[in-house]
PDB file as gemmi writes it, atoms N, CA and C in Angstrom:
CRYST1    1.000    1.000    1.000  90.00  90.00  90.00 P 1                      
ATOM      1  N   MET A   1     -37.222   6.963   1.785  1.00  0.00           N  
ATOM      2  CA  MET A   1     -36.189   6.533   2.683  1.00  0.00           C  
ATOM      3  C   MET A   1     -34.840   6.666   1.965  1.00  0.00           C  
ATOM      4  N   SER A   2     -33.893   7.300   2.624  1.00  0.00           N  
ATOM      5  CA  SER A   2     -32.582   7.517   2.029  1.00  0.00           C  
ATOM      6  C   SER A   2     -31.600   6.479   2.561  1.00  0.00           C  
ATOM      7  N   HIS A   3     -30.774   6.010   1.677  1.00  0.00           N  
ATOM      8  CA  HIS A   3     -29.767   5.004   2.048  1.00  0.00           C  
ATOM      9  C   HIS A   3     -28.378   5.624   1.931  1.00  0.00           C  
ATOM     10  N   ALA A   4     -27.519   5.256   2.844  1.00  0.00           N  
ATOM     11  CA  ALA A   4     -26.130   5.701   2.764  1.00  0.00           C  
ATOM     12  C   ALA A   4     -25.477   5.040   1.559  1.00  0.00           C  
ATOM     13  N   PRO A   5     -24.572   5.752   0.894  1.00  0.00           N  
ATOM     14  CA  PRO A   5     -23.892   5.144  -0.256  1.00  0.00           C  
ATOM     15  C   PRO A   5     -23.068   3.941   0.189  1.00  0.00           C  
ATOM     16  N   VAL A   6     -22.987   2.970  -0.702  1.00  0.00           N  
ATOM     17  CA  VAL A   6     -22.175   1.786  -0.430  1.00  0.00           C  
ATOM     18  C   VAL A   6     -20.713   2.163  -0.636  1.00  0.00           C  
ATOM     19  N   VAL A   7     -19.907   1.901   0.378  1.00  0.00           N  
ATOM     20  CA  VAL A   7     -18.476   2.191   0.295  1.00  0.00           C  
ATOM     21  C   VAL A   7     -17.745   0.879   0.071  1.00  0.00           C  
ATOM     22  N   THR A   8     -16.982   0.823  -0.992  1.00  0.00           N  
ATOM     23  CA  THR A   8     -16.259  -0.387  -1.347  1.00  0.00           C  
ATOM     24  C   THR A   8     -14.791  -0.246  -0.958  1.00  0.00           C  
ATOM     25  N   PRO A   9     -14.268  -1.183  -0.174  1.00  0.00           N  
ATOM     26  CA  PRO A   9     -12.840  -1.124   0.144  1.00  0.00           C  
ATOM     27  C   PRO A   9     -11.993  -1.224  -1.127  1.00  0.00           C  
ATOM     28  N   VAL A  10     -10.811  -0.629  -1.052  1.00  0.00           N  
ATOM     29  CA  VAL A  10      -9.877  -0.601  -2.170  1.00  0.00           C  
ATOM     30  C   VAL A  10      -8.601  -1.309  -1.740  1.00  0.00           C  
ATOM     31  N   VAL A  11      -8.093  -2.175  -2.613  1.00  0.00           N  
ATOM     32  CA  VAL A  11      -6.852  -2.908  -2.360  1.00  0.00           C  
ATOM     33  C   VAL A  11      -5.782  -2.365  -3.301  1.00  0.00           C  
ATOM     34  N   VAL A  12      -4.567  -2.243  -2.773  1.00  0.00           N  
ATOM     35  CA  VAL A  12      -3.454  -1.696  -3.547  1.00  0.00           C  
ATOM     36  C   VAL A  12      -2.242  -2.607  -3.372  1.00  0.00           C  
ATOM     37  N   THR A  13      -1.515  -2.808  -4.456  1.00  0.00           N  
ATOM     38  CA  THR A  13      -0.183  -3.404  -4.364  1.00  0.00           C  
ATOM     39  C   THR A  13       0.812  -2.341  -4.831  1.00  0.00           C  
ATOM     40  N   ALA A  14       1.909  -2.248  -4.112  1.00  0.00           N  
ATOM     41  CA  ALA A  14       2.996  -1.349  -4.502  1.00  0.00           C  
ATOM     42  C   ALA A  14       4.274  -2.176  -4.484  1.00  0.00           C  
ATOM     43  N   VAL A  15       4.881  -2.338  -5.651  1.00  0.00           N  
ATOM     44  CA  VAL A  15       6.069  -3.177  -5.793  1.00  0.00           C  
ATOM     45  C   VAL A  15       7.295  -2.274  -5.919  1.00  0.00           C  
ATOM     46  N   PHE A  16       8.254  -2.501  -5.029  1.00  0.00           N  
ATOM     47  CA  PHE A  16       9.484  -1.727  -4.975  1.00  0.00           C  
ATOM     48  C   PHE A  16      10.643  -2.610  -5.440  1.00  0.00           C  
ATOM     49  N   ARG A  17      11.410  -2.149  -6.433  1.00  0.00           N  
ATOM     50  CA  ARG A  17      12.565  -2.882  -6.950  1.00  0.00           C  
ATOM     51  C   ARG A  17      13.843  -2.151  -6.530  1.00  0.00           C  
ATOM     52  N   PRO A  18      14.441  -2.577  -5.412  1.00  0.00           N  
ATOM     53  CA  PRO A  18      15.644  -1.889  -4.926  1.00  0.00           C  
ATOM     54  C   PRO A  18      16.822  -2.031  -5.885  1.00  0.00           C  
ATOM     55  N   LEU A  19      17.670  -1.022  -5.867  1.00  0.00           N  
ATOM     56  CA  LEU A  19      18.930  -1.096  -6.592  1.00  0.00           C  
ATOM     57  C   LEU A  19      19.797  -2.192  -5.981  1.00  0.00           C  
ATOM     58  N   PRO A  20      20.704  -2.771  -6.776  1.00  0.00           N  
ATOM     59  CA  PRO A  20      21.614  -3.783  -6.212  1.00  0.00           C  
ATOM     60  C   PRO A  20      22.326  -3.232  -4.972  1.00  0.00           C  
ATOM     61  N   GLY A  21      22.329  -4.026  -3.922  1.00  0.00           N  
ATOM     62  CA  GLY A  21      22.985  -3.644  -2.688  1.00  0.00           C  
ATOM     63  C   GLY A  21      22.220  -2.676  -1.806  1.00  0.00           C  
ATOM     64  N   ARG A  22      21.017  -2.269  -2.224  1.00  0.00           N  
ATOM     65  CA  ARG A  22      20.238  -1.288  -1.455  1.00  0.00           C  
ATOM     66  C   ARG A  22      18.944  -1.859  -0.881  1.00  0.00           C  
ATOM     67  N   ARG A  23      18.770  -3.168  -0.982  1.00  0.00           N  
ATOM     68  CA  ARG A  23      17.517  -3.787  -0.546  1.00  0.00           C  
ATOM     69  C   ARG A  23      17.212  -3.526   0.926  1.00  0.00           C  
ATOM     70  N   GLU A  24      18.202  -3.728   1.793  1.00  0.00           N  
ATOM     71  CA  GLU A  24      17.958  -3.543   3.227  1.00  0.00           C  
ATOM     72  C   GLU A  24      17.683  -2.082   3.567  1.00  0.00           C  
ATOM     73  N   ASP A  25      18.337  -1.167   2.846  1.00  0.00           N  
ATOM     74  CA  ASP A  25      18.050   0.260   3.046  1.00  0.00           C  
ATOM     75  C   ASP A  25      16.621   0.585   2.626  1.00  0.00           C  
ATOM     76  N   ALA A  26      16.204   0.030   1.495  1.00  0.00           N  
ATOM     77  CA  ALA A  26      14.829   0.255   1.026  1.00  0.00           C  
ATOM     78  C   ALA A  26      13.831  -0.334   2.014  1.00  0.00           C  
ATOM     79  N   ARG A  27      14.138  -1.519   2.493  1.00  0.00           N  
ATOM     80  CA  ARG A  27      13.247  -2.155   3.471  1.00  0.00           C  
ATOM     81  C   ARG A  27      13.108  -1.283   4.721  1.00  0.00           C  
ATOM     82  N   ALA A  28      14.214  -0.807   5.233  1.00  0.00           N  
ATOM     83  CA  ALA A  28      14.183   0.033   6.433  1.00  0.00           C  
ATOM     84  C   ALA A  28      13.395   1.315   6.178  1.00  0.00           C  
ATOM     85  N   ALA A  29      13.552   1.905   5.009  1.00  0.00           N  
ATOM     86  CA  ALA A  29      12.828   3.132   4.673  1.00  0.00           C  
ATOM     87  C   ALA A  29      11.323   2.887   4.641  1.00  0.00           C  
ATOM     88  N   ILE A  30      10.922   1.784   4.026  1.00  0.00           N  
ATOM     89  CA  ILE A  30       9.492   1.467   3.943  1.00  0.00           C  
ATOM     90  C   ILE A  30       8.951   1.132   5.325  1.00  0.00           C  
ATOM     91  N   GLU A  31       9.679   0.320   6.078  1.00  0.00           N  
ATOM     92  CA  GLU A  31       9.231  -0.031   7.430  1.00  0.00           C  
ATOM     93  C   GLU A  31       9.068   1.211   8.304  1.00  0.00           C  
ATOM     94  N   GLY A  32       9.900   2.214   8.088  1.00  0.00           N  
ATOM     95  CA  GLY A  32       9.786   3.450   8.852  1.00  0.00           C  
ATOM     96  C   GLY A  32       8.491   4.193   8.607  1.00  0.00           C  
ATOM     97  N   ALA A  33       7.875   3.960   7.452  1.00  0.00           N  
ATOM     98  CA  ALA A  33       6.611   4.629   7.122  1.00  0.00           C  
ATOM     99  C   ALA A  33       5.394   3.926   7.711  1.00  0.00           C  
ATOM    100  N   LEU A  34       5.548   2.654   8.069  1.00  0.00           N  
ATOM    101  CA  LEU A  34       4.377   1.861   8.477  1.00  0.00           C  
ATOM    102  C   LEU A  34       3.598   2.456   9.648  1.00  0.00           C  
ATOM    103  N   PRO A  35       4.211   2.844  10.761  1.00  0.00           N  
ATOM    104  CA  PRO A  35       3.407   3.347  11.881  1.00  0.00           C  
ATOM    105  C   PRO A  35       2.569   4.571  11.523  1.00  0.00           C  
ATOM    106  N   GLY A  36       3.134   5.499  10.756  1.00  0.00           N  
ATOM    107  CA  GLY A  36       2.378   6.683  10.365  1.00  0.00           C  
ATOM    108  C   GLY A  36       1.190   6.349   9.486  1.00  0.00           C  
ATOM    109  N   VAL A  37       1.390   5.441   8.550  1.00  0.00           N  
ATOM    110  CA  VAL A  37       0.290   5.046   7.662  1.00  0.00           C  
ATOM    111  C   VAL A  37      -0.762   4.257   8.431  1.00  0.00           C  
ATOM    112  N   HIS A  38      -0.328   3.368   9.313  1.00  0.00           N  
ATOM    113  CA  HIS A  38      -1.283   2.590  10.104  1.00  0.00           C  
ATOM    114  C   HIS A  38      -2.218   3.500  10.905  1.00  0.00           C  
ATOM    115  N   ALA A  39      -1.757   4.677  11.278  1.00  0.00           N  
ATOM    116  CA  ALA A  39      -2.565   5.612  12.067  1.00  0.00           C  
ATOM    117  C   ALA A  39      -3.521   6.445  11.206  1.00  0.00           C  
ATOM    118  N   GLU A  40      -3.392   6.370   9.895  1.00  0.00           N  
ATOM    119  CA  GLU A  40      -4.238   7.175   9.015  1.00  0.00           C  
ATOM    120  C   GLU A  40      -5.669   6.656   8.996  1.00  0.00           C  
ATOM    121  N   GLU A  41      -6.594   7.593   8.870  1.00  0.00           N  
ATOM    122  CA  GLU A  41      -8.006   7.225   8.746  1.00  0.00           C  
ATOM    123  C   GLU A  41      -8.196   6.379   7.497  1.00  0.00           C  
ATOM    124  N   GLY A  42      -8.904   5.275   7.645  1.00  0.00           N  
ATOM    125  CA  GLY A  42      -9.232   4.430   6.505  1.00  0.00           C  
ATOM    126  C   GLY A  42      -8.259   3.313   6.215  1.00  0.00           C  
ATOM    127  N   CYS A  43      -7.098   3.284   6.894  1.00  0.00           N  
ATOM    128  CA  CYS A  43      -6.117   2.225   6.649  1.00  0.00           C  
ATOM    129  C   CYS A  43      -6.571   0.942   7.336  1.00  0.00           C  
ATOM    130  N   LEU A  44      -6.878  -0.072   6.540  1.00  0.00           N  
ATOM    131  CA  LEU A  44      -7.277  -1.378   7.061  1.00  0.00           C  
ATOM    132  C   LEU A  44      -6.118  -2.363   7.033  1.00  0.00           C  
ATOM    133  N   LEU A  45      -5.191  -2.165   6.099  1.00  0.00           N  
ATOM    134  CA  LEU A  45      -4.033  -3.044   5.955  1.00  0.00           C  
ATOM    135  C   LEU A  45      -2.949  -2.270   5.221  1.00  0.00           C  
ATOM    136  N   TYR A  46      -1.732  -2.354   5.731  1.00  0.00           N  
ATOM    137  CA  TYR A  46      -0.576  -1.756   5.075  1.00  0.00           C  
ATOM    138  C   TYR A  46       0.593  -2.616   5.513  1.00  0.00           C  
ATOM    139  N   ALA A  47       0.882  -3.656   4.743  1.00  0.00           N  
ATOM    140  CA  ALA A  47       1.787  -4.712   5.187  1.00  0.00           C  
ATOM    141  C   ALA A  47       2.879  -4.949   4.149  1.00  0.00           C  
ATOM    142  N   LEU A  48       4.118  -4.926   4.607  1.00  0.00           N  
ATOM    143  CA  LEU A  48       5.268  -5.137   3.734  1.00  0.00           C  
ATOM    144  C   LEU A  48       5.572  -6.622   3.616  1.00  0.00           C  
ATOM    145  N   HIS A  49       5.853  -7.065   2.386  1.00  0.00           N  
ATOM    146  CA  HIS A  49       6.172  -8.469   2.117  1.00  0.00           C  
ATOM    147  C   HIS A  49       7.443  -8.563   1.288  1.00  0.00           C  
ATOM    148  N   ASP A  50       8.149  -9.665   1.485  1.00  0.00           N  
ATOM    149  CA  ASP A  50       9.379  -9.968   0.779  1.00  0.00           C  
ATOM    150  C   ASP A  50       9.042 -10.917  -0.370  1.00  0.00           C  
ATOM    151  N   ALA A  51       9.373 -10.526  -1.582  1.00  0.00           N  
ATOM    152  CA  ALA A  51       9.122 -11.389  -2.735  1.00  0.00           C  
ATOM    153  C   ALA A  51      10.397 -12.163  -3.076  1.00  0.00           C  
ATOM    154  N   ALA A  52      10.231 -13.353  -3.615  1.00  0.00           N  
ATOM    155  CA  ALA A  52      11.358 -14.235  -3.921  1.00  0.00           C  
ATOM    156  C   ALA A  52      12.343 -13.614  -4.905  1.00  0.00           C  
ATOM    157  N   ASP A  53      11.881 -12.685  -5.738  1.00  0.00           N  
ATOM    158  CA  ASP A  53      12.770 -12.073  -6.735  1.00  0.00           C  
ATOM    159  C   ASP A  53      13.539 -10.866  -6.191  1.00  0.00           C  
ATOM    160  N   GLY A  54      13.446 -10.622  -4.879  1.00  0.00           N  
ATOM    161  CA  GLY A  54      14.183  -9.520  -4.266  1.00  0.00           C  
ATOM    162  C   GLY A  54      13.415  -8.215  -4.191  1.00  0.00           C  
ATOM    163  N   THR A  55      12.215  -8.199  -4.757  1.00  0.00           N  
ATOM    164  CA  THR A  55      11.403  -6.997  -4.645  1.00  0.00           C  
ATOM    165  C   THR A  55      10.723  -6.969  -3.282  1.00  0.00           C  
ATOM    166  N   LEU A  56      10.267  -5.787  -2.906  1.00  0.00           N  
ATOM    167  CA  LEU A  56       9.500  -5.582  -1.685  1.00  0.00           C  
ATOM    168  C   LEU A  56       8.104  -5.162  -2.116  1.00  0.00           C  
ATOM    169  N   VAL A  57       7.091  -5.759  -1.502  1.00  0.00           N  
ATOM    170  CA  VAL A  57       5.719  -5.517  -1.931  1.00  0.00           C  
ATOM    171  C   VAL A  57       4.881  -5.067  -0.742  1.00  0.00           C  
ATOM    172  N   LEU A  58       4.241  -3.917  -0.888  1.00  0.00           N  
ATOM    173  CA  LEU A  58       3.273  -3.468   0.097  1.00  0.00           C  
ATOM    174  C   LEU A  58       1.898  -3.929  -0.354  1.00  0.00           C  
ATOM    175  N   LEU A  59       1.186  -4.594   0.532  1.00  0.00           N  
ATOM    176  CA  LEU A  59      -0.214  -4.935   0.311  1.00  0.00           C  
ATOM    177  C   LEU A  59      -1.016  -3.977   1.172  1.00  0.00           C  
ATOM    178  N   GLU A  60      -1.946  -3.278   0.545  1.00  0.00           N  
ATOM    179  CA  GLU A  60      -2.717  -2.257   1.246  1.00  0.00           C  
ATOM    180  C   GLU A  60      -4.201  -2.518   1.076  1.00  0.00           C  
ATOM    181  N   LYS A  61      -4.967  -2.109   2.081  1.00  0.00           N  
ATOM    182  CA  LYS A  61      -6.418  -2.135   1.979  1.00  0.00           C  
ATOM    183  C   LYS A  61      -6.938  -0.883   2.670  1.00  0.00           C  
ATOM    184  N   TRP A  62      -7.782  -0.156   1.963  1.00  0.00           N  
ATOM    185  CA  TRP A  62      -8.324   1.107   2.427  1.00  0.00           C  
ATOM    186  C   TRP A  62      -9.845   1.036   2.447  1.00  0.00           C  
ATOM    187  N   GLU A  63     -10.451   1.728   3.401  1.00  0.00           N  
ATOM    188  CA  GLU A  63     -11.919   1.716   3.539  1.00  0.00           C  
ATOM    189  C   GLU A  63     -12.623   2.220   2.289  1.00  0.00           C  
ATOM    190  N   SER A  64     -12.022   3.189   1.604  1.00  0.00           N  
ATOM    191  CA  SER A  64     -12.667   3.767   0.424  1.00  0.00           C  
ATOM    192  C   SER A  64     -11.632   4.408  -0.482  1.00  0.00           C  
ATOM    193  N   GLN A  65     -12.019   4.661  -1.716  1.00  0.00           N  
ATOM    194  CA  GLN A  65     -11.142   5.366  -2.657  1.00  0.00           C  
ATOM    195  C   GLN A  65     -10.835   6.766  -2.140  1.00  0.00           C  
ATOM    196  N   GLU A  66     -11.807   7.409  -1.551  1.00  0.00           N  
ATOM    197  CA  GLU A  66     -11.614   8.761  -1.020  1.00  0.00           C  
ATOM    198  C   GLU A  66     -10.507   8.787   0.044  1.00  0.00           C  
ATOM    199  N   LEU A  67     -10.526   7.811   0.957  1.00  0.00           N  
ATOM    200  CA  LEU A  67      -9.509   7.770   2.000  1.00  0.00           C  
ATOM    201  C   LEU A  67      -8.148   7.349   1.440  1.00  0.00           C  
ATOM    202  N   LEU A  68      -8.131   6.488   0.430  1.00  0.00           N  
ATOM    203  CA  LEU A  68      -6.876   6.157  -0.251  1.00  0.00           C  
ATOM    204  C   LEU A  68      -6.313   7.398  -0.931  1.00  0.00           C  
ATOM    205  N   ASP A  69      -7.171   8.185  -1.575  1.00  0.00           N  
ATOM    206  CA  ASP A  69      -6.718   9.409  -2.235  1.00  0.00           C  
ATOM    207  C   ASP A  69      -6.095  10.371  -1.224  1.00  0.00           C  
ATOM    208  N   ALA A  70      -6.714  10.482  -0.040  1.00  0.00           N  
ATOM    209  CA  ALA A  70      -6.169  11.355   1.006  1.00  0.00           C  
ATOM    210  C   ALA A  70      -4.790  10.843   1.435  1.00  0.00           C  
ATOM    211  N   HIS A  71      -4.659   9.521   1.593  1.00  0.00           N  
ATOM    212  CA  HIS A  71      -3.367   8.922   1.934  1.00  0.00           C  
ATOM    213  C   HIS A  71      -2.333   9.235   0.846  1.00  0.00           C  
ATOM    214  N   SER A  72      -2.709   9.046  -0.400  1.00  0.00           N  
ATOM    215  CA  SER A  72      -1.779   9.229  -1.519  1.00  0.00           C  
ATOM    216  C   SER A  72      -1.255  10.655  -1.605  1.00  0.00           C  
ATOM    217  N   ALA A  73      -2.064  11.619  -1.178  1.00  0.00           N  
ATOM    218  CA  ALA A  73      -1.665  13.029  -1.224  1.00  0.00           C  
ATOM    219  C   ALA A  73      -1.106  13.502   0.116  1.00  0.00           C  
ATOM    220  N   GLY A  74      -0.971  12.588   1.072  1.00  0.00           N  
ATOM    221  CA  GLY A  74      -0.623  12.971   2.430  1.00  0.00           C  
ATOM    222  C   GLY A  74       0.862  12.990   2.740  1.00  0.00           C  
ATOM    223  N   GLU A  75       1.128  13.395   3.960  1.00  0.00           N  
ATOM    224  CA  GLU A  75       2.491  13.568   4.444  1.00  0.00           C  
ATOM    225  C   GLU A  75       3.252  12.251   4.530  1.00  0.00           C  
ATOM    226  N   ALA A  76       2.591  11.169   4.921  1.00  0.00           N  
ATOM    227  CA  ALA A  76       3.282   9.882   5.061  1.00  0.00           C  
ATOM    228  C   ALA A  76       3.844   9.409   3.720  1.00  0.00           C  
ATOM    229  N   VAL A  77       3.093   9.566   2.654  1.00  0.00           N  
ATOM    230  CA  VAL A  77       3.567   9.156   1.324  1.00  0.00           C  
ATOM    231  C   VAL A  77       4.701  10.072   0.872  1.00  0.00           C  
ATOM    232  N   GLU A  78       4.587  11.353   1.176  1.00  0.00           N  
ATOM    233  CA  GLU A  78       5.655  12.289   0.829  1.00  0.00           C  
ATOM    234  C   GLU A  78       6.950  11.915   1.562  1.00  0.00           C  
ATOM    235  N   ARG A  79       6.851  11.608   2.859  1.00  0.00           N  
ATOM    236  CA  ARG A  79       8.028  11.199   3.637  1.00  0.00           C  
ATOM    237  C   ARG A  79       8.619   9.903   3.090  1.00  0.00           C  
ATOM    238  N   LEU A  80       7.749   8.946   2.744  1.00  0.00           N  
ATOM    239  CA  LEU A  80       8.226   7.687   2.182  1.00  0.00           C  
ATOM    240  C   LEU A  80       8.966   7.937   0.869  1.00  0.00           C  
ATOM    241  N   GLY A  81       8.428   8.790   0.032  1.00  0.00           N  
ATOM    242  CA  GLY A  81       9.093   9.112  -1.230  1.00  0.00           C  
ATOM    243  C   GLY A  81      10.489   9.659  -1.015  1.00  0.00           C  
ATOM    244  N   ARG A  82      10.644  10.537  -0.024  1.00  0.00           N  
ATOM    245  CA  ARG A  82      11.975  11.078   0.284  1.00  0.00           C  
ATOM    246  C   ARG A  82      12.890   9.986   0.826  1.00  0.00           C  
ATOM    247  N   ALA A  83      12.336   9.097   1.663  1.00  0.00           N  
ATOM    248  CA  ALA A  83      13.141   8.045   2.300  1.00  0.00           C  
ATOM    249  C   ALA A  83      13.678   7.034   1.284  1.00  0.00           C  
ATOM    250  N   ILE A  84      12.907   6.748   0.241  1.00  0.00           N  
ATOM    251  CA  ILE A  84      13.342   5.747  -0.740  1.00  0.00           C  
ATOM    252  C   ILE A  84      14.071   6.363  -1.928  1.00  0.00           C  
ATOM    253  N   ASP A  85      14.170   7.689  -1.951  1.00  0.00           N  
ATOM    254  CA  ASP A  85      14.852   8.369  -3.052  1.00  0.00           C  
ATOM    255  C   ASP A  85      16.288   7.846  -3.177  1.00  0.00           C  
ATOM    256  N   GLY A  86      16.641   7.393  -4.361  1.00  0.00           N  
ATOM    257  CA  GLY A  86      17.975   6.886  -4.620  1.00  0.00           C  
ATOM    258  C   GLY A  86      18.192   5.424  -4.267  1.00  0.00           C  
ATOM    259  N   LEU A  87      17.139   4.760  -3.786  1.00  0.00           N  
ATOM    260  CA  LEU A  87      17.260   3.354  -3.383  1.00  0.00           C  
ATOM    261  C   LEU A  87      16.642   2.377  -4.370  1.00  0.00           C  
ATOM    262  N   LEU A  88      15.867   2.877  -5.331  1.00  0.00           N  
ATOM    263  CA  LEU A  88      15.114   2.005  -6.237  1.00  0.00           C  
ATOM    264  C   LEU A  88      15.625   2.093  -7.667  1.00  0.00           C  
ATOM    265  N   ALA A  89      15.511   0.976  -8.379  1.00  0.00           N  
ATOM    266  CA  ALA A  89      15.903   0.909  -9.779  1.00  0.00           C  
ATOM    267  C   ALA A  89      14.895   1.604 -10.687  1.00  0.00           C  
ATOM    268  N   GLU A  90      13.669   1.745 -10.201  1.00  0.00           N  
ATOM    269  CA  GLU A  90      12.585   2.364 -10.979  1.00  0.00           C  
ATOM    270  C   GLU A  90      11.513   2.808  -9.995  1.00  0.00           C  
ATOM    271  N   PRO A  91      10.597   3.670 -10.427  1.00  0.00           N  
ATOM    272  CA  PRO A  91       9.520   4.065  -9.517  1.00  0.00           C  
ATOM    273  C   PRO A  91       8.692   2.844  -9.094  1.00  0.00           C  
ATOM    274  N   PRO A  92       8.113   2.888  -7.895  1.00  0.00           N  
ATOM    275  CA  PRO A  92       7.261   1.759  -7.471  1.00  0.00           C  
ATOM    276  C   PRO A  92       6.129   1.519  -8.479  1.00  0.00           C  
ATOM    277  N   ALA A  93       5.822   0.250  -8.703  1.00  0.00           N  
ATOM    278  CA  ALA A  93       4.696  -0.123  -9.572  1.00  0.00           C  
ATOM    279  C   ALA A  93       3.472  -0.277  -8.681  1.00  0.00           C  
ATOM    280  N   VAL A  94       2.517   0.635  -8.817  1.00  0.00           N  
ATOM    281  CA  VAL A  94       1.341   0.667  -7.950  1.00  0.00           C  
ATOM    282  C   VAL A  94       0.110   0.269  -8.753  1.00  0.00           C  
ATOM    283  N   VAL A  95      -0.648  -0.683  -8.216  1.00  0.00           N  
ATOM    284  CA  VAL A  95      -1.898  -1.131  -8.851  1.00  0.00           C  
ATOM    285  C   VAL A  95      -3.014  -1.004  -7.817  1.00  0.00           C  
ATOM    286  N   THR A  96      -4.085  -0.314  -8.193  1.00  0.00           N  
ATOM    287  CA  THR A  96      -5.247  -0.128  -7.328  1.00  0.00           C  
ATOM    288  C   THR A  96      -6.374  -1.009  -7.849  1.00  0.00           C  
ATOM    289  N   MET A  97      -7.030  -1.736  -6.919  1.00  0.00           N  
ATOM    290  CA  MET A  97      -8.044  -2.726  -7.316  1.00  0.00           C  
ATOM    291  C   MET A  97      -9.262  -2.677  -6.400  1.00  0.00           C  
ATOM    292  N   THR A  98     -10.382  -3.154  -6.907  1.00  0.00           N  
ATOM    293  CA  THR A  98     -11.549  -3.441  -6.081  1.00  0.00           C  
ATOM    294  C   THR A  98     -11.851  -4.928  -6.231  1.00  0.00           C  
ATOM    295  N   ALA A  99     -12.334  -5.509  -5.155  1.00  0.00           N  
ATOM    296  CA  ALA A  99     -12.559  -6.951  -5.117  1.00  0.00           C  
ATOM    297  C   ALA A  99     -13.706  -7.382  -6.031  1.00  0.00           C  
ATOM    298  N   LEU A 100     -13.575  -8.584  -6.547  1.00  0.00           N  
ATOM    299  CA  LEU A 100     -14.644  -9.281  -7.258  1.00  0.00           C  
ATOM    300  C   LEU A 100     -14.933 -10.533  -6.429  1.00  0.00           C  
ATOM    301  N   PRO A 101     -15.654 -10.357  -5.303  1.00  0.00           N  
ATOM    302  CA  PRO A 101     -15.853 -11.487  -4.388  1.00  0.00           C  
ATOM    303  C   PRO A 101     -16.485 -12.682  -5.074  1.00  0.00           C  
ATOM    304  N   ALA A 102     -15.950 -13.859  -4.759  1.00  0.00           N  
ATOM    305  CA  ALA A 102     -16.483 -15.103  -5.303  1.00  0.00           C  
ATOM    306  C   ALA A 102     -16.174 -16.217  -4.306  1.00  0.00           C  
ATOM    307  N   GLY A 103     -16.953 -17.252  -4.351  1.00  0.00           N  
ATOM    308  CA  GLY A 103     -16.709 -18.376  -3.458  1.00  0.00           C  
ATOM    309  C   GLY A 103     -17.013 -18.029  -2.020  1.00  0.00           C  
ATOM    310  N   ASP A 104     -16.231 -18.556  -1.111  1.00  0.00           N  
ATOM    311  CA  ASP A 104     -16.399 -18.310   0.312  1.00  0.00           C  
ATOM    312  C   ASP A 104     -16.256 -16.808   0.589  1.00  0.00           C  
ATOM    313  N   PRO A 105     -17.255 -16.182   1.226  1.00  0.00           N  
ATOM    314  CA  PRO A 105     -17.198 -14.737   1.440  1.00  0.00           C  
ATOM    315  C   PRO A 105     -16.012 -14.283   2.290  1.00  0.00           C  
ATOM    316  N   ASP A 106     -15.477 -15.155   3.143  1.00  0.00           N  
ATOM    317  CA  ASP A 106     -14.331 -14.782   3.968  1.00  0.00           C  
ATOM    318  C   ASP A 106     -13.003 -15.028   3.251  1.00  0.00           C  
ATOM    319  N   LYS A 107     -12.999 -15.881   2.246  1.00  0.00           N  
ATOM    320  CA  LYS A 107     -11.758 -16.218   1.553  1.00  0.00           C  
ATOM    321  C   LYS A 107     -11.690 -15.672   0.134  1.00  0.00           C  
ATOM    322  N   GLY A 108     -12.783 -15.171  -0.369  1.00  0.00           N  
ATOM    323  CA  GLY A 108     -12.850 -14.720  -1.751  1.00  0.00           C  
ATOM    324  C   GLY A 108     -12.521 -13.254  -1.949  1.00  0.00           C  
ATOM    325  N   ARG A 109     -11.998 -12.606  -0.898  1.00  0.00           N  
ATOM    326  CA  ARG A 109     -11.597 -11.201  -1.025  1.00  0.00           C  
ATOM    327  C   ARG A 109     -10.701 -10.830   0.152  1.00  0.00           C  
ATOM    328  N   LEU A 110      -9.935  -9.770  -0.036  1.00  0.00           N  
ATOM    329  CA  LEU A 110      -9.109  -9.240   1.051  1.00  0.00           C  
ATOM    330  C   LEU A 110      -9.959  -8.326   1.904  1.00  0.00           C  
TER     331      LEU A 110                                                      
END                                                                             
């Protein structure tokens, strides 16, 4: 009997540090990318958040590493890169993670 491979969702944080005076422009650029990314295969979550230190943080969840890789090499990311060009103090800090579920199964992972 053959079993389908187990696909593990992937969570990503992308932290954007806007240049002084460019925060709202950076926010608008990132928000402009949301509908296109939301329509991509495998996108479970792609949500922009405001951090207290003035950074903008995207929280992402993808069905699999393969679908995240397709997103990362896709047109939406390329468009976002062009849109934020010149608005950030440094390149976005991106961290890719897999869950280590613990405790309540509904609260112990994204």
